[in-house]
N, C-alpha and C positions, 0 to 999 in steps of 0.2 A: 075304366070307371073306379075311385075313389070309393073305398068302404069306410064304414060307419069309424072304423076303429084308426085309419090313418088319416082322418077327416079330427079327428081328437085328437088325436097325435100332434098334428099340424096347431091348431086352436092352441092348442099347450104349448108347445115351441115359441108361440109367438108374442105369449105370456111375459119368457122366459125375458132377464137379459141378458146383455150380450156374454158376458163375463160366464155366466151361467151356460150360456152355446157352448160355448169354447170349450168348460170343463169336459161338457157333454162329448163334445167332438173328438176329443184328446182322449176317452175314453173309449170310443165307440174305435178308434182308429187303435189304439191296443188291444181290442179285440178282435178287430179283424187282423191285423197282425199273427194273432195266437191261432186264427183259426186258418190265415192262412201257412201257418206253419205244423200245425195238425193236418190239414189236409198233405202238406207235402211228405210229412212221415206216417202219413196212412191210417193215424188215429182220428179222423175225422169223423165221428158221428151223424151230427143233425147237419147235413148240407146244407139246409134251404137256412140257417142261420148268417149263412154269407150274404144271402141274398140282401135278406133282410138289414144285415148291418150295412151294407152298403145305402138301401136304400134310406135309413134313418141319418147318415153321414152326409147323404144327396139334400135329404130335407131339410135339416140343421146348413148345411151350406146355402140353400138357398134361402133360408131367413134370416141368417147374417147379412144375406147379400142384399135382403130388401129393408134391411136396417139401417145399415149404413148407405143405402143409394135414398132412403128416408130423413137420417140428420143430414147429409149434404144439399140436399133440396130447400 
């Protein structure tokens, strides 16, 4: 079940332009890479951040997909 924070996050994402979403997606993918690198070297302290970043990436990709389908229709 979605919490208030994730609902607000999704709504905020829907109000952004596709370019802003792509920039945010690129930042999150870089962060995901860094987190994976930290995990591999044993330096990762906030293990929950991996899950949050992965879900944020999925949220942004979903919104981008919705926007591209809306413009195609």
